[in-house]
C-alpha positions in Angstrom: 11.7 -13.9 22.5 10.9 -10.3 22.7 7.6 -9.3 24.1 6.2 -6.4 22.1 3.6 -4.3 23.7 1.6 -2.1 21.4 0.4 1.1 23.1 -3.1 1.8 24.0 -4.2 2.6 20.5 -5.1 -0.3 18.2 -2.4 -1.4 15.8 -3.6 -0.6 12.2 -3.9 -3.3 9.6 -0.9 -3.8 7.5 -0.8 -5.2 4.0 2.1 -7.2 2.4 2.4 -8.8 -1.1 2.9 -12.6 -1.1 6.4 -12.6 -2.7 7.7 -9.7 -0.6 6.3 -11.5 2.5 8.4 -14.6 1.5 11.5 -12.5 0.9 11.2 -10.5 4.1 10.8 -13.7 6.3 13.8 -15.1 4.7 15.6 -11.9 5.2 14.7 -11.8 8.8 15.7 -15.4 9.4 19.1 -14.9 7.7 20.0 -11.6 9.4 22.2 -12.8 12.1 23.1 -10.0 14.3 23.6 -9.2 18.0 20.2 -7.2 18.1 17.7 -10.1 17.9 15.0 -7.7 19.3 14.6 -5.9 16.1 14.3 -9.1 14.0 11.7 -10.2 16.4 9.8 -7.1 15.8 10.0 -7.6 11.9 8.8 -11.2 12.3 5.9 -10.1 14.6 4.8 -7.4 12.1 5.0 -10.0 9.2 3.1 -12.4 11.2 0.1 -10.1 11.7 0.2 -8.8 8.2 -2.7 -9.5 5.7 -1.0 -11.1 2.7 -2.3 -10.4 -0.7 -1.4 -11.1 -4.3 1.4 -8.8 -5.4 -0.6 -7.4 -8.2 -3.5 -6.4 -6.0 -1.2 -4.4 -3.5 -2.3 -0.7 -3.3 0.0 1.8 -4.7 0.2 3.6 -1.5 1.4 0.8 0.7 4.9 1.0 2.2 6.9 -1.8 0.9 10.5 -2.6 -0.2 11.8 0.2 -2.5 9.1 2.8 -1.2 10.3 6.3 -0.6 8.3 7.2 2.5 7.8 10.5 4.4 7.1 9.8 8.0 7.2 11.2 11.5 8.3 9.9 14.7 9.7 11.0 18.1 12.6 12.5 16.2 10.6 14.6 13.8 9.9 14.1 10.1 12.1 12.1 7.8 12.1 10.8 4.2 13.7 7.4 3.6 13.8 4.5 1.1 13.0 1.1 2.6 15.6 -1.4 1.7 16.9 -4.9 2.7 20.3 -5.1 4.3 23.1 -6.4 2.1 24.6 -10.0 2.5 26.6 -8.7 5.6 23.6 -7.3 7.3 24.6 -3.7 6.5 22.8 -0.7 4.9 24.7 2.1 3.5 24.3 4.8 6.1 23.7 7.9 4.0 20.7 9.2 6.0 18.2 8.2 3.3 18.1 4.4 3.3 16.2 2.7 6.1 16.6 -1.1 6.6 13.4 -3.1 6.8 15.2 -5.1 9.6 15.5 -1.9 11.7 12.7 -1.1 14.2 11.4 1.8 12.2 11.7 0.1 9.0 9.8 -2.9 10.1 7.0 -0.6 11.8 6.6 1.3 8.5 6.2 -1.8 6.4 2.5 -2.3 5.2 1.2 1.0 6.5 -0.5 3.7 4.3 -0.6 7.5 4.6 -2.3 8.6 7.8 -1.7 5.3 9.6 0.4 5.3 12.8 2.0 2.5 14.7 3.0 2.9 18.3 4.9 0.3 20.5 7.0 0.0 23.6 10.5 -1.0 23.1 12.2 -3.9 25.0 13.9 -1.1 27.0 10.4 0.2 28.0 10.6 3.4 25.9 7.6 4.6 23.8 8.2 4.7 20.1 6.0 5.3 17.1 5.9 6.2 13.3 3.2 7.9 11.2 3.2 7.7 7.5 2.8 11.0 5.8 3.3 10.1 2.1 4.5 7.1 0.1 6.1 6.9 -3.4 6.4 3.7 -5.2 7.9 3.0 -8.6 5.5 1.1 -10.8 6.3 -2.5 -11.3 7.2 -2.8 -15.0 6.1 -6.4 -15.2 2.6 -5.5 -14.2 2.5 -2.5 -16.5 3.7 -4.5 -19.5 0.9 -7.0 -18.8 -1.8 -4.2 -18.6 -0.7 -2.8 -21.9 -1.2 -6.2 -23.7 -4.7 -6.8 -22.5 
């Protein structure tokens, strides 16, 4: 098991919807790869998340399908948060970021202005800070609101 050491700054609260939490736990437990460290990181983040009803999830929270602008040690980047396919692969087009990657897992549940820092298993310092988040409205919730 990986020991994750968060840096001196306090880890921000992260929020995850109920259905997405179940899906992500199942994804993590079925993503059999050689790099168990990153799966441990995702499971750690999911374990500390505050889980709320899907329809109460704020619109600016990073979740699956979010397009997020963030900064890190390598500079700024924009990426869409996705799950890997059935073979554990994500199309590497420079735009998609797997939620099972360290940066994908770190971004999950954050909001603009929040920063998460950690020390990797190799001892390096890493971090992400959310600059902006765009989420597509859930059509199921929109149609329910229109009929009220």
